[in-house]
Phi, psi and omega in degrees: 000140180289140176282144184289353180275347180280153179299321180297324178294324179295320177297317180296317181293325179291316181291331180292334176288329183282320183219105181272128181291147173300159184302320183291341183258358180288145184283336180210161176250133182291136178291158178298147182297146181288138180292150178255134179266124175227166182236120178253110183051046179068013175259128182281135178215141178255126184229162177284153175300140181092353178291136179279165179300319182297319179292322178295321178294324179295331181294331180255011175079021179266124182273126176250124180293146179203153174240317186272335184287138174214140187301327187258009179238162178293160183277128178257315178068033184250359178268336176061020180279343186264023182295134178225163179266133175245131184301133178071013173249125190293331185243154176296146184249146177285116187292333185284335188247351186260117176289146181284153176242159185298130176082004181297141174247110188254130180245115184266345182235025178286173180295323179296317180295315181297318181294321180295317180294319180295323178294316178297316180296325179295319177293321180296319183279351182301318183247004181280129183287153177275068183261006188309319180295336182245009183267134180290346179276352182304130181098341177221034185262126178295325181293320176299310185296316185281333175291328176288320186276323189237357183269175177272167180267004180206165179238146180264358179275114179243343184288340181288351172293335181259318184272342180084160180276161178295138178235141182234139180290138179290148180256141175262102184247019175131178185276358186253323184251123179267133182244131169230085194286350174296333180278352187294137179250012173061045175281341179063021175298317182295323180294314181291324177297315180298319183285321191262319185262307184283332180079022177235125183263043182286321182269144178196182181249145174227152179082172180223156176062229181290344180265005182291136179223152173251129181185202183252009181067292169257143187294121178200171180283153170276090189277093177206143176281358179240018189298331183295343181290340177292340176295316179288327182288326185297121182283350180235195183264025181288323179239113180228173183279126179292313180295333183271355188301130174060029180258322181199169175252152184299330181281354178270348189256155175258131184262129179234125178284137183208186179230134181286141182243009187276349172214181187280358184282320183075050182298144176277128186227167172238123180262119178265121182236154173220121182052042177081000181254132179286121182265322179194167179232129182239157178284154175238137186296126172208106188297328186274350184239284187246008185053250175227024178251158167220159181280163179295327177299316178296317188287323191247006183278358184291344179294338176290347179282349186257355186231127172049053183234136175284124180250346178224154176293153182228143181230143178289135177271191182297332179274001180082015180258143178283134177222148182296149177209174178278164179296324180297314178296321181295315181292324177296317178297320178296316180297318178297317182294321181292321184287345184256010180232163176284158184296327181284357178258004181261133177217162179222144178237126181248141179280175184282350182259009181277137181282164186296321181297318179293324178296318179294321178297320178294320178296319178297322179297314179296317179298324179294329179272001177087023182240148176240012187271080175245121182245137178235159176293326177269129182265126179234150175290128182265338182288115178075010181285335178066042182291346178283346178261123186298327183291345183275346178239005176272154167280080195290351177272354187068149181292318178292340179293347176301325183289346178266344183287151176249351176207134180233130176249118179259124182242114174060041181216152171239085187297342181296329180247337177279324179211079188303323183285330173295320177294325177296324176294318178299316180295320179299315179290325177297323182284316190260333184247007181056044179294136177262128186236136175233148184232131169248113184147192181293140177291124183227164177273109182256007181074011173206163181278149179208167177264118182271115185272342182140177182231024180242158180293338180295332178296319179296318179296321178294321177296321181293325181273352180082013182270346182280145180301331181287345181299330179294318177295321181295321180287331182276346183293141180278321180225073181284162180214133180243124182243125183247132176276149180295331179297327180292330182275353181265003175285170178296327178262031182299322180295318179293321178297316180299318179296320180293318179294322176299319177297318178299315182295318180292322177294318178295324180295314181292326181286326184262353181058039177284138185262330189271084176077190183261013176060023176255131183228139179249124178258000000 
């Protein structure tokens, strides 16, 4: 191998930046990076180069307090709560932002570390109001927990008894997120979430030092379909849920794990109930589906469960009036009614919130009884749709598979509002993997840039026949993905559109040699 100090090596290194050879054409494969040995509280651990002190401590089960750091956001390093002592380094280091070096000896519970944490906590509490009894974050507040675990039992600030604590005016950012900005500790999690995940730069910081504030500068709404996630991100009570305000405490509620049915993503959620009443809905971690985010529709739609809703099955009595009954009585009545009629007189109507698996099970039940009368609120073309094949109605690329795609074609859909978390995955891949996205349909704001191919059905036909200029990119893609919106299939020419999109997916599959399904997904 050429040494980098030779002139020829410099030419090679410069040209390699301009044109990187494909993996199959490289002359050699680089070996995996050598592990780095570090010591956390005298425990030996091997980590990859670039691993931060905080990540290395997590590998051996050592908890480092933090407010601003979050696994899915960029590193800010501005709360200084994660300070630790490093051997032969004169000052404590921020564990979230400092990469480890070979042979480092890190002490997380030394006198220097404890003193640094107590000092940071003392500064945080200097201006933080004593709102805990009336704060909705009470019981699940990071500031409460860490002040008990890592803070001091007294404060040296006495002058604020005379001058008063700092007060900040509350911001009105919409009907969903309640702001009490005097409690804000400037961790900037909400700002980074808006910029990086949601794609809206509405929140930001103004001022410096004691005059620093987080807000929208000019009063306006936090316009995002994922805005409720800043409630979970906020480590204190500065951002809380407006509909949930002053309704219950976390220790009063019973938590039930469930799955959201309000969009096609199927986000994992936790339903908090008290005496049978839904109090709030929180996200549940699932890396392959929703990570740890949920959409605002998922989070705040529970108020519809309290108004004009059927909670028990009902059967008509002798007078023809509906009256409540048990599930056993309802199912017996249904079985009797089905057995006493001809198959061509049986029909079923499914609502818009039913999942695809339940719809197929209902269709199989009707087919077994000799009926084809299944009606849904959403109208789909049935000719050639292949609904009897499970692979034809699944998102066969998986939601997490979006991050592996190198080209995505969106046909007749606005994923930002139809499936916000799917759109968040697209934005994530667009930011980090240089994903190329094209749209056939109305031009909309998707929080990322894309190539707009047109808004007519003829564009899809041209793509299917290979006559469109974008067909070359589609054929050259290694892992293409085609996403079709349900609205496109409800047109009069929905069957023709479906057939054209199927041709596009099959052509892309054969060109890219993709093995997992035909890379066609319906949202």
